[in-house]
C-alpha positions as CSV (number, residue, x, y, z in Angstrom):
1,M,11.1,43.9,8.5
2,N,13.7,43.2,11.1
3,W,14.3,39.3,11.8
4,A,16.8,37.6,14.0
5,L,18.6,34.4,13.9
6,I,19.9,33.1,17.2
7,M,22.6,30.5,16.8
8,A,22.8,28.1,19.9
9,G,24.3,25.0,18.4
10,G,27.6,25.0,19.9
11,S,28.9,22.6,22.6
12,G,30.7,24.9,25.0
13,T,33.4,22.3,26.0
14,R,35.6,25.0,27.6
15,F,32.9,25.4,30.4
16,W,32.9,21.9,31.2
17,P,32.0,20.2,33.6
18,A,29.0,22.6,34.1
19,S,28.5,22.7,30.1
20,R,27.5,19.1,28.9
21,K,25.9,17.4,26.0
22,A,22.7,17.6,27.8
23,L,22.9,21.4,28.7
24,P,25.7,23.3,26.8
25,K,27.2,26.8,27.7
26,Q,24.3,28.8,26.0
27,F,21.7,27.2,28.4
28,L,23.6,27.8,31.6
29,K,23.0,30.5,34.2
30,L,26.4,31.8,34.5
31,W,25.3,35.1,36.2
32,G,21.8,36.3,37.3
33,G,18.6,34.5,36.8
34,K,18.6,34.2,33.0
35,T,20.5,31.6,30.6
36,L,22.8,33.1,28.2
37,I,20.3,32.4,25.4
38,E,17.5,34.0,27.3
39,E,19.9,37.1,27.7
40,T,20.6,37.3,24.1
41,C,16.8,37.2,23.2
42,S,16.0,39.8,25.9
43,R,18.5,42.3,24.3
44,I,17.0,42.3,20.9
45,R,13.3,42.2,21.9
46,A,12.8,46.0,21.4
47,L,13.8,45.7,17.8
48,V,12.6,42.2,16.9
49,P,9.2,40.8,18.0
50,K,9.2,37.2,19.4
51,Q,7.4,36.1,16.2
52,R,10.1,37.2,14.0
53,L,12.8,35.1,15.8
54,E,14.6,32.1,14.5
55,V,16.7,29.9,16.7
56,F,19.0,26.9,15.6
57,V,19.9,24.5,18.0
58,Q,20.9,20.9,18.3
59,A,18.1,18.8,17.4
60,D,17.6,17.3,20.9
61,K,17.3,20.9,22.5
62,V,14.2,22.0,20.5
63,A,11.7,21.3,23.4
64,W,14.0,23.2,25.9
65,V,14.2,26.2,23.7
66,A,10.6,26.4,23.0
67,K,9.8,26.1,26.7
68,H,12.2,28.6,28.2
69,L,12.1,31.3,25.3
70,K,8.4,30.6,24.9
71,V,8.4,30.7,21.1
72,S,6.7,28.5,18.7
73,R,8.3,25.1,17.7
74,N,7.9,26.3,14.3
75,Q,10.4,29.0,14.8
76,I,13.2,26.5,16.1
77,V,15.2,24.4,13.9
78,G,17.0,21.3,15.4
79,E,20.3,20.9,13.5
80,P,20.9,17.1,13.1
81,L,24.5,17.8,12.8
82,G,27.0,20.5,13.4
83,R,28.0,22.3,10.0
84,N,29.2,25.6,11.1
85,T,27.7,29.1,11.0
86,A,27.1,29.6,7.1
87,P,24.9,26.6,6.5
88,C,22.8,27.9,9.6
89,A,22.5,31.4,8.2
90,I,21.5,30.3,4.7
91,W,19.0,27.7,6.0
92,A,17.5,30.6,8.2
93,A,17.4,33.2,5.3
94,L,15.5,30.7,3.2
95,R,13.0,29.9,5.7
96,I,12.3,33.8,6.5
97,L,12.1,34.7,2.7
98,K,9.0,32.5,2.4
99,K,7.3,34.7,4.8
100,D,8.9,38.0,4.3
101,P,10.7,39.0,0.9
102,D,12.1,42.1,2.2
103,A,13.6,40.7,5.5
104,V,16.5,42.1,7.1
105,L,18.4,39.4,9.2
106,A,20.5,39.9,12.3
107,I,22.7,36.9,12.8
108,L,23.8,36.6,16.5
109,P,25.6,34.1,18.7
110,A,23.7,33.0,21.7
111,D,26.3,32.9,24.3
112,H,27.9,36.5,24.6
113,F,27.9,39.0,27.5
114,I,27.2,42.6,26.5
115,G,27.3,45.0,29.6
116,K,25.7,48.0,27.8
117,P,22.4,46.5,26.2
118,K,20.8,49.8,25.2
119,Q,23.9,51.0,23.4
120,F,23.9,47.5,21.7
121,Q,20.3,47.9,20.8
122,S,21.2,51.4,19.2
123,A,24.0,50.2,17.0
124,L,21.8,47.1,16.0
125,N,19.2,49.3,14.9
126,A,21.5,51.4,12.7
127,A,22.8,48.3,11.3
128,Y,19.3,47.2,10.3
129,V,18.8,50.5,8.6
130,V,22.0,50.5,6.7
131,A,21.6,46.8,5.6
132,S,18.3,47.5,4.3
133,K,19.4,50.7,2.5
134,T,22.6,49.4,0.9
135,G,21.8,45.6,0.5
136,Q,25.4,45.0,1.9
137,P,26.2,43.0,4.8
138,V,27.1,44.9,8.0
139,T,29.0,43.5,10.9
140,L,29.3,45.2,14.4
141,G,32.8,45.3,15.5
142,I,34.0,45.6,19.0
143,Q,36.5,48.6,19.7
144,P,39.3,46.9,21.3
145,D,40.4,47.9,24.8
146,S,43.5,45.6,24.8
147,P,45.7,43.6,22.4
148,H,43.6,40.4,22.7
149,T,45.1,37.3,21.1
150,G,42.0,35.3,21.6
151,Y,39.8,37.2,19.0
152,G,39.6,37.4,15.2
153,Y,39.9,41.1,14.0
154,L,38.3,43.4,11.3
155,E,40.4,45.8,9.4
156,M,38.6,49.0,8.6
157,Q,38.8,51.1,5.6
158,K,37.7,54.6,5.1
159,R,34.5,56.0,6.9
160,L,31.6,56.1,4.4
161,L,28.6,57.2,6.3
162,T,26.8,57.9,9.5
163,Q,23.6,56.4,10.7
164,N,21.8,57.3,13.8
165,G,24.9,58.7,15.3
166,F,27.0,55.6,14.4
167,A,30.0,55.8,12.0
168,V,29.7,53.1,9.3
169,Y,33.1,52.2,7.7
170,G,34.0,49.8,4.7
171,L,35.7,46.6,5.9
172,K,38.9,45.7,4.2
173,R,39.3,42.2,5.5
174,F,39.1,39.6,8.2
175,H,42.0,38.5,10.1
176,E,42.6,35.3,12.1
177,K,43.6,35.5,15.8
178,P,47.0,37.3,16.1
179,D,50.1,36.7,18.0
180,A,50.7,39.2,20.9
181,K,53.2,41.4,18.8
182,K,50.6,41.5,15.9
183,A,47.6,42.2,18.1
184,A,49.4,45.3,20.0
185,A,50.2,46.6,16.3
186,Y,46.4,46.3,15.4
187,V,45.3,48.1,18.6
188,K,47.9,50.9,18.1
189,S,46.8,51.6,14.5
190,K,43.2,52.2,15.6
191,K,42.1,50.6,12.3
192,F,41.2,47.2,13.7
193,L,38.1,45.8,15.6
194,W,37.3,42.5,17.4
195,N,35.2,40.3,15.4
196,A,32.3,39.4,17.5
197,G,30.5,37.4,14.6
198,I,27.5,39.4,14.6
199,F,26.2,40.1,11.1
200,I,23.1,42.0,9.8
201,W,22.2,41.4,6.1
202,K,19.2,41.4,3.9
203,A,18.1,37.7,3.6
204,S,17.8,38.0,-0.1
205,E,21.3,39.2,-0.6
206,L,22.6,36.7,1.8
207,V,21.0,33.9,-0.2
208,K,22.3,35.5,-3.7
209,C,25.7,35.6,-2.3
210,A,25.4,31.7,-1.1
211,E,24.1,31.0,-4.5
212,N,27.4,32.3,-6.0
213,Y,29.8,30.8,-3.6
214,L,28.1,27.9,-2.0
215,P,25.7,26.7,-4.5
216,E,25.5,23.1,-3.4
217,T,24.7,24.1,0.2
218,V,21.9,26.5,-1.2
219,K,20.5,23.7,-3.4
220,I,20.3,21.1,-0.5
221,L,18.9,23.6,2.0
222,R,16.3,25.0,-0.4
223,Q,15.2,21.3,-0.9
224,I,14.9,20.9,2.9
225,V,13.0,24.2,3.4
226,E,10.6,23.9,0.4
227,Q,9.9,20.1,1.1
228,N,9.9,20.5,4.9
229,I,12.1,17.5,5.2
230,Q,12.4,15.9,8.7
231,G,13.9,12.9,10.2
232,K,16.3,10.6,8.8
233,K,16.1,12.2,5.3
234,L,17.1,15.6,6.8
235,E,20.0,14.0,8.5
236,S,21.1,12.3,5.3
237,L,20.8,15.5,3.3
238,F,22.2,17.9,5.7
239,S,25.4,15.6,6.2
240,R,26.1,16.5,2.6
241,V,26.3,20.1,3.2
242,Q,29.7,21.7,3.6
243,S,30.9,22.7,7.0
244,I,32.1,26.4,6.7
245,S,31.8,29.6,8.8
246,I,30.1,32.8,7.6
247,D,33.5,34.6,7.7
248,Y,35.0,32.2,5.1
249,G,31.9,30.9,3.1
250,L,30.2,34.2,2.6
251,M,32.2,37.2,3.8
252,E,35.7,36.4,2.4
253,P,34.5,36.2,-1.3
254,L,32.7,39.7,-0.7
255,R,35.9,41.4,0.5
256,G,35.6,45.2,-0.1
257,K,31.8,45.0,-0.2
258,I,31.0,44.6,3.5
259,L,30.4,47.4,6.0
260,T,31.3,47.6,9.8
261,I,30.0,49.7,12.7
262,P,32.5,50.3,15.5
263,V,30.7,49.7,19.0
264,A,31.8,49.9,22.6
265,V,29.2,47.8,24.4
266,D,31.1,46.1,27.0
267,W,31.1,42.9,24.9
268,N,32.8,39.6,25.8
269,D,32.6,36.2,24.2
270,V,32.7,34.7,27.8
271,G,35.2,32.0,26.3
272,S,36.3,30.4,29.4
273,W,35.7,30.2,33.4
274,S,38.8,32.6,33.8
275,T,37.1,35.1,31.5
276,L,33.7,34.7,33.3
277,A,35.6,35.6,36.4
278,K,36.6,38.9,35.0
279,L,32.7,39.8,34.5
280,L,31.5,39.1,37.8
281,A,31.8,40.9,41.2
282,M,35.1,40.3,43.2
283,D,35.8,40.2,46.9
284,K,38.5,42.4,48.1
285,L,41.1,39.5,47.3
286,E,39.8,39.5,43.7
287,N,38.0,36.1,44.4
288,V,34.7,35.3,42.6
289,F,32.6,32.7,44.6
290,Q,29.4,31.2,43.5
291,G,27.8,28.9,46.3
292,D,29.1,28.1,49.6
293,V,32.7,28.8,49.8
294,V,35.1,29.4,52.6
295,A,38.6,30.7,51.7
296,L,41.4,31.8,53.9
297,R,44.4,33.6,52.5
298,S,43.3,32.8,48.9
299,R,43.5,35.3,46.0
300,R,42.1,35.7,42.6
301,N,40.1,32.4,42.3
302,F,36.8,31.5,40.7
303,V,35.0,28.9,42.7
304,R,31.6,27.7,41.8
305,A,30.2,25.1,44.3
306,F,27.2,22.8,43.9
307,D,25.5,21.4,46.8
308,R,28.4,21.1,49.4
309,P,30.8,23.6,50.8
310,I,34.3,24.2,49.1
311,A,37.1,25.2,51.6
312,M,40.3,26.8,50.3
313,V,43.5,27.7,52.2
314,G,46.4,29.7,50.7
315,V,45.1,29.1,47.1
316,E,45.8,31.6,44.2
317,N,44.7,31.9,40.7
318,M,42.6,28.8,40.2
319,V,39.3,27.7,38.9
320,V,37.3,25.3,40.9
321,V,34.0,24.0,39.6
322,D,31.9,21.3,41.4
323,T,28.9,19.9,39.6
324,G,28.0,17.1,42.1
325,D,29.5,14.2,40.0
326,V,32.6,16.0,38.7
327,L,35.2,18.3,40.3
328,L,37.4,20.5,38.2
329,V,40.5,22.0,39.6
330,C,42.6,24.1,37.3
331,P,44.9,27.2,37.1
332,K,43.4,30.2,35.5
333,S,46.0,30.1,32.9
334,E,45.0,26.4,31.8
335,T,41.4,27.1,31.4
336,E,41.7,26.8,27.5
337,S,43.0,23.3,28.1
338,I,39.8,22.0,29.5
339,R,38.9,20.8,25.9
340,D,41.8,18.3,26.2
341,V,40.4,17.0,29.5
342,V,36.9,16.5,27.9
343,G,38.8,14.5,25.2
344,E,40.7,12.4,27.8
345,F,37.5,11.5,29.7
346,Q,35.8,10.4,26.3
347,K,39.1,8.1,25.7
348,R,38.7,6.8,29.1
349,G,35.0,5.7,28.8
350,L,33.9,8.3,31.0
351,G,31.3,10.0,28.6
352,K,28.5,9.9,31.2
353,H,30.2,12.9,32.7
354,L,30.2,14.7,29.3
């Protein structure tokens, strides 16, 4: 049967000051009336019923997720520590295999934008079928529309088959985020896709792979699952787990044995305020305003007001985010540096604003 793992343990520091330890990016309403994690769950509901959903979050977010996603607390795992994505996937697969030995698991980040959800559902359905038939991991690769340097890339091999109208290719290898010259060459070759971090795999095959390449991690997580370990002992055991991504821990050792399905679903990882601005409706001067904003002779700005008006005169290419207790003012070109500001706040003893 189809199962899904929603990974929602990130901190989202690039969306500070709206994203905080108490309410990270994936729990924010950045557009519309739903949070990012609610959007993610809604997209897969047609393929995965609510009872076959597993959600991994920071330990103090379990109650929030249960309330807002309306799922049983038994389906939510509160990670006591951050250990990247591979341990999360292995832990979920071990839990699911106790209920369904034939489970096929989709592993999905909680905080992405997908503008064409119907097409995404069709591609995901095809991936479930292929993963079930072949036993091989399948990743959905995004067809690039620009030589983006902020994403990792997937290098395709030859076309192997077609499933539900989607071409399925062998995956040659994963590539790190490239410089501008290399990214341009990737896109020009038409052999590369953006890596969205979306994987579909039989849970049993995922665990077999992990037993080969991350045996100590499997040993610890199996003990946690089989003994239903909680509290301080869970934290102690999980602290011994290697922190490693799915890409490095599970996919890299399987080079040449992975499949990929190219998709064009208007995908974006919504990595920063400036990225978000590009996804939302703009006025005639390319401004995006959320809340009460008055702007004169101002262009290409993103402004998110809180409970007071924001006035702008002659301002261009800026991000302004007001949360009531913090005001962020930043050129769009510097939004990647917001992480540095978070670090500086911590150094100065201003942690209450984080």
